[in-house]
VEXNUSE-812921 format. One record per residue (C-alpha): residue number from 0; residue in three letters; x, y, z. Coordinates in pm, whole numbers. Example, Ala and Ser with C-alpha at 12.3 -4.5 7.8 and 13.67 -1.06 7.14 Angstrom:
2
 seq type   east  north     up
   0  ala   1230   -450    780
   1  ser   1367   -106    714
***
This chain:
279
 seq type   east  north     up
   0  met   7927  11586  14796
   1  ser   8120  11265  14899
   2  asp   8046  11044  15191
   3  pro   8289  11139  15469
   4  asp   8393  10770  15478
   5  leu   8484  10784  15119
   6  thr   8701  11088  15134
   7  arg   9039  10891  15164
   8  phe   8923  10611  14923
   9  ser   9042  10596  14568
  10  ile   8942  10358  14298
  11  asn   9220  10234  14086
  12  gln   9129  10200  13736
  13  met   9226   9838  13691
  14  thr   8964   9730  13940
  15  val   8685   9833  13707
  16  lys   8884   9814  13383
  17  gln   8575   9703  13202
  18  leu   8460  10074  13218
  19  ser   8577  10329  12970
  20  leu   8729  10644  13115
  21  pro   8410  10826  13063
  22  glu   8207  10560  13218
  23  leu   8451  10542  13522
  24  val   8437  10928  13581
  25  ala   8064  10919  13548
  26  ala   8020  10639  13798
  27  cys   8248  10806  14033
  28  gly   8047  11125  14021
  29  asp   7718  10934  14086
  30  leu   7887  10759  14382
  31  gly   8067  11047  14559
  32  val   8418  10896  14462
  33  thr   8656  11178  14431
  34  asn   8990  11014  14383
  35  val   9106  10774  14114
  36  gly   9436  10580  14034
  37  leu   9505  10558  13646
  38  trp   9710  10315  13429
  39  arg   9917  10417  13141
  40  glu   9777  10184  12866
  41  pro   9413  10290  12886
  42  val   9509  10640  12938
  43  gln   9727  10638  12628
  44  thr   9443  10476  12412
  45  tyr   9194  10747  12520
  46  gly   9470  11023  12498
  47  val   9663  11162  12784
  48  glu   9576  11521  12746
  49  arg   9213  11412  12679
  50  thr   9214  11217  12997
  51  ala   9363  11494  13207
  52  ala   9077  11715  13089
  53  leu   8817  11463  13157
  54  val   8923  11404  13507
  55  arg   8990  11774  13587
  56  asp   8650  11881  13466
  57  ala   8491  11616  13678
  58  gly   8670  11742  14002
  59  leu   8857  11409  14026
  60  thr   9203  11380  14200
  61  val   9442  11144  14027
  62  thr   9623  10982  14330
  63  thr   9865  10775  14131
  64  leu   9990  10673  13781
  65  cys  10064  10321  13727
  66  arg  10310  10202  13606
  67  gly  10678  10277  13550
  68  gly  10957  10039  13616
  69  phe  11082   9730  13446
  70  leu  11449   9843  13494
  71  thr  11643   9523  13517
  72  ala  11747   9456  13155
  73  leu  12109   9363  13090
  74  asp  12114   9490  12722
  75  gln  12208   9853  12685
  76  asp  11960   9921  12411
  77  glu  11691   9784  12634
  78  arg  11800   9984  12930
  79  ala  11798  10300  12723
  80  ala  11452  10229  12606
  81  ala  11321  10146  12965
  82  leu  11478  10482  13085
  83  ala  11303  10666  12801
  84  asp  10977  10499  12879
  85  asn  10986  10600  13230
  86  arg  11078  10952  13160
  87  arg  10747  10939  12940
  88  ala  10553  10798  13234
  89  val  10673  11087  13456
  90  asp  10571  11334  13196
  91  glu  10239  11160  13168
  92  ala  10201  11189  13551
  93  val  10251  11563  13524
  94  thr   9985  11609  13257
  95  leu   9744  11401  13456
  96  gly   9802  11617  13780
  97  thr   9939  11325  14001
  98  glu  10265  11364  14182
  99  val  10307  10970  14241
 100  leu  10427  10726  13989
 101  val  10431  10363  14092
 102  leu  10701  10146  13989
 103  val  10707   9780  13916
 104  ser  11085   9708  13910
 105  gly  11094   9419  13670
 106  gly  11190   9050  13678
 107  leu  11507   8847  13597
 108  pro  11627   8904  13246
 109  ala  11601   8588  13036
 110  gly  11858   8338  13138
 111  ser  11982   8531  13440
 112  lys  11965   8402  13801
 113  asp  12130   8720  13960
 114  leu  11880   8873  14190
 115  his  12135   9118  14348
 116  gly  12257   9224  14018
 117  ala  11916   9294  13898
 118  arg  11829   9506  14201
 119  glu  12157   9705  14134
 120  arg  12041   9775  13807
 121  ile  11729   9919  13943
 122  ala  11936  10141  14164
 123  asp  12135  10254  13861
 124  ala  11825  10359  13681
 125  leu  11680  10541  13976
 126  ser  11993  10744  13988
 127  val  11894  10874  13652
 128  leu  11501  10886  13699
 129  gly  11497  11021  14061
 130  pro  11624  11362  13953
 131  tyr  11427  11384  13644
 132  ala  11107  11305  13846
 133  glu  11205  11561  14104
 134  asp  11262  11831  13840
 135  his  10892  11755  13728
 136  gly  10745  11736  14077
 137  val  10675  11369  14060
 138  lys  10772  11117  14336
 139  leu  10868  10752  14246
 140  ala  10703  10479  14444
 141  ile  10886  10153  14446
 142  glu  10624   9862  14482
 143  pro  10748   9535  14621
 144  leu  10555   9244  14491
 145  his  10491   8909  14644
 146  pro  10783   8676  14608
 147  met  10587   8455  14357
 148  phe  10638   8741  14094
 149  ala  11022   8761  14176
 150  ser  11137   8590  13856
 151  asp  10910   8744  13598
 152  arg  10780   9073  13728
 153  cys  10942   9217  14028
 154  val  11282   9127  14189
 155  val  11188   9362  14483
 156  ser  10982   9133  14697
 157  thr  10969   9296  15049
 158  leu  10928   9649  15196
 159  thr  11278   9598  15329
 160  gln  11431   9553  14986
 161  ala  11226   9852  14852
 162  leu  11338  10075  15133
 163  asp  11704   9971  15095
 164  leu  11663  10083  14733
 165  ala  11461  10398  14804
 166  glu  11705  10515  15088
 167  arg  11983  10580  14855
 168  phe  11794  10873  14719
 169  pro  11609  11170  14872
 170  ala  11244  11082  15002
 171  his  11105  11337  14761
 172  gln  11259  11142  14480
 173  val  11206  10784  14568
 174  gly  10989  10624  14829
 175  val  10757  10308  14843
 176  thr  10416  10158  14763
 177  val  10258   9983  15055
 178  asp  10025   9719  14903
 179  thr   9856   9487  15155
 180  tyr   9824   9199  14890
 181  his  10198   9188  14854
 182  ile  10323   9227  15211
 183  trp  10051   9092  15431
 184  trp  10247   8772  15498
 185  asp  10572   8936  15614
 186  asp  10617   8979  15974
 187  gln  10873   9242  15918
 188  ala  10625   9463  15719
 189  pro  10489   9663  16012
 190  ala  10832   9766  16127
 191  gln  10923   9862  15777
 192  ile  10610  10076  15729
 193  ala  10732  10257  16047
 194  arg  11068  10305  15897
 195  ala  10912  10432  15577
 196  gly  10689  10676  15753
 197  ala  10990  10815  15968
 198  ser  11157  10927  15647
 199  gly  10836  11027  15457
 200  arg  10871  10761  15195
 201  ile  10516  10611  15201
 202  his  10414  10760  14881
 203  thr  10101  10548  14828
 204  phe   9897  10281  14997
 205  gln   9694  10010  14815
 206  leu   9449   9758  14914
 207  ala   9365   9419  14781
 208  asp   9282   9101  14970
 209  trp   9444   8752  14942
 210  thr   9206   8473  14849
 211  thr   9281   8117  14761
 212  pro   9327   7917  14556
 213  leu   9505   8151  14335
 214  pro   9401   8128  13965
 215  glu   9619   7984  13703
 216  gly   9888   8254  13618
 217  val   9819   8399  13966
 218  leu   9839   8767  13839
 219  asn   9462   8819  13847
 220  gly   9420   8672  14204
 221  arg   9381   8987  14391
 222  gly   9058   8951  14593
 223  gln   8787   9177  14682
 224  ile   8802   9355  15028
 225  gly   8667   9133  15299
 226  asp   8682   8814  15094
 227  gly   9012   8693  15208
 228  ala   9283   8666  15479
 229  ile   9405   9024  15527
 230  asp   9281   9253  15818
 231  met   9258   9581  15633
 232  arg   9191   9782  15925
 233  glu   9500   9669  16084
 234  trp   9718   9765  15792
 235  arg   9544  10094  15749
 236  thr   9635  10151  16128
 237  tyr  10009  10075  16056
 238  val  10027  10317  15771
 239  glu   9838  10595  15956
 240  thr  10054  10548  16276
 241  ala  10336  10592  16035
 242  gly  10222  10931  15942
 243  tyr  10054  10860  15609
 244  thr   9754  11080  15550
 245  gly   9698  11032  15178
 246  ala   9453  10853  14951
 247  ile   9392  10468  15001
 248  glu   9367  10297  14658
 249  val   9177   9975  14617
 250  glu   9361   9789  14313
 251  leu   9213   9461  14217
 252  phe   9299   9221  13921
 253  asn   9033   8975  13922
 254  asp   8870   8813  13632
 255  ala   8528   8750  13824
 256  leu   8493   9126  13897
 257  trp   8584   9221  13532
 258  ala   8293   8999  13426
 259  arg   8059   9193  13611
 260  asp   7888   9533  13565
 261  gly   8177   9793  13650
 262  arg   7944  10034  13802
 263  glu   7823   9750  14050
 264  val   8178   9659  14137
 265  leu   8275  10027  14187
 266  ala   7969  10068  14442
 267  glu   8066   9732  14602
 268  thr   8415   9824  14637
 269  ala   8344  10153  14801
 270  glu   8104   9980  15033
 271  arg   8366   9717  15131
 272  phe   8631   9987  15188
 273  val   8406  10164  15447
 274  lys   8294   9846  15606
 275  his   8643   9690  15646
 276  thr   8884   9996  15695
 277  ala   8687  10264  15879
 278  gly   8662  10320  16233
***
């Protein structure tokens, strides 16, 4: 039986990517962790159906699947390939038993400087993918990424931008991901969380801390809970005041954590979650 303080806690697979799927599932069982967020690449390597059976037999709830997206290409063949891949991601989410597919929208195409055009191409793609996801019982969650990723990974940098896109579609098709790492600096974010909550568009809530200096390449700079500048309890209050009652994922990309024993990292992460978000 899980510790009551961990009932909302979900471990994102990337936090402990050094663990194989069977190792992750076993560690969750030993620690009383009942929720897990999965990533497509390791799931595909292990086998989607095989993964689904593994987590189902262990009694784990899959809170999200990461990630779809990368919808900004100009080339028509590339756009068609992206749409096809996102449909596959929706299908994988259904097999795994999760109703939330996280979207990282994509950066600027090579040679382009047109942020507005890139965002409009995301909207065009969502007009196709939203109904497909709805037909399969899956919700798309646009994740704004910190502006340092705007050129290469995600032209959606704020919750305001994410909601401006999402609100073109029904909330049961398209909502947002609230991730502390990417939005903690934005003084408009609390109001945008309230905006998202009012229309039922907070589809997932993720935690990572902001520590400096950032590593070279910056992608793997997501800090362990409690090691950085973000008040996790404050952000949990914002999303819960906005009506969010779902799982809270800890998603860390961190080379130092990946170099450690994965079971130890999982136990530490669960402990930090309770210490820095509960109460």
